[in-house]
N, C-alpha and C positions, 0 to 999 in steps of 0.2 A: 566333684564334690557331691556328697549325698544330699538328698532333699531334706528340708526341715522336718522335724517331728510331725507325724500325721496328727498327733494329739494337739499340736500347737503350731499352726502354719505361720504364726506371727513371732516365732522365737527369734530373739535378737532385735526385735523392733519395739519402738515405743513412739507414741504420738505426743509431741510437745507443742501445745497451742496450735494444732492444725497441721504441723509439719512432721513427717515421719523421720525418725532417726534410727541408726543401727548402732549396736554396741557389741563388742567382742573383746576377748582377752587373748593376747598372744604371749608366747614365751620366746625370749631372746636367748639363743644358745642354751636353752633349757634351764637358765638360771634366773632371769629377771622377768617378771610378769608386767605387762603393760595393758591397761584398759584403753581401748580405742572406741571413741564415740564420734560418729560423723552424721551430719545432716544429709538426708537423702534428697532434699530439695523438692519434695512433692507432698501434696495433701491426699493423693490417690493411693489407697492401700495396695491395689494390684501392682501399680508401678513401683511402689516402695518395696514390695516383695521381690520384684525383678532386680531392682537396684541393689537390694541386700544380697541377693544370690551372687551377683557379679562382684560385689565388694568382697564377700567371703571367699569366692573363688580366687580373686587376685591375692588375698592374704595367703591362702593355702598354696599358691604357686610359688611364693617367695622362698628362697633358700635360707634366708637369715632369721626367719621366725617360724614358729609352729603354733597353730591354733590350739588354744586350751579349751578342751571340750568336757562336757559332763555326760556320762552315760548312765542311763537308768537301768536298774536291775528289774527282773520280772515282777518283783513286788512293787516297783515304782519308786523305790528309794534311790536318790541320786548317789552316784559313786564316781570318784575322780577317774578321769580317763585320759 
């Protein structure tokens, strides 16, 4: 899995009352989208980034789903990917 965007090392992370969470969107058989949100169980940002990376790697390794990602153009405008 590639590293998170250099411009935003906290991509897919948010802090909810002191606990970091990860969120991602997956496609089931290319037809149905599912938003996945999981508590990372830590208040430490560095640890949250590590746990996020492991979580996203586990999703990427699954055969039954595909991560839905957004790719930015050179102008910085988001484009579906």
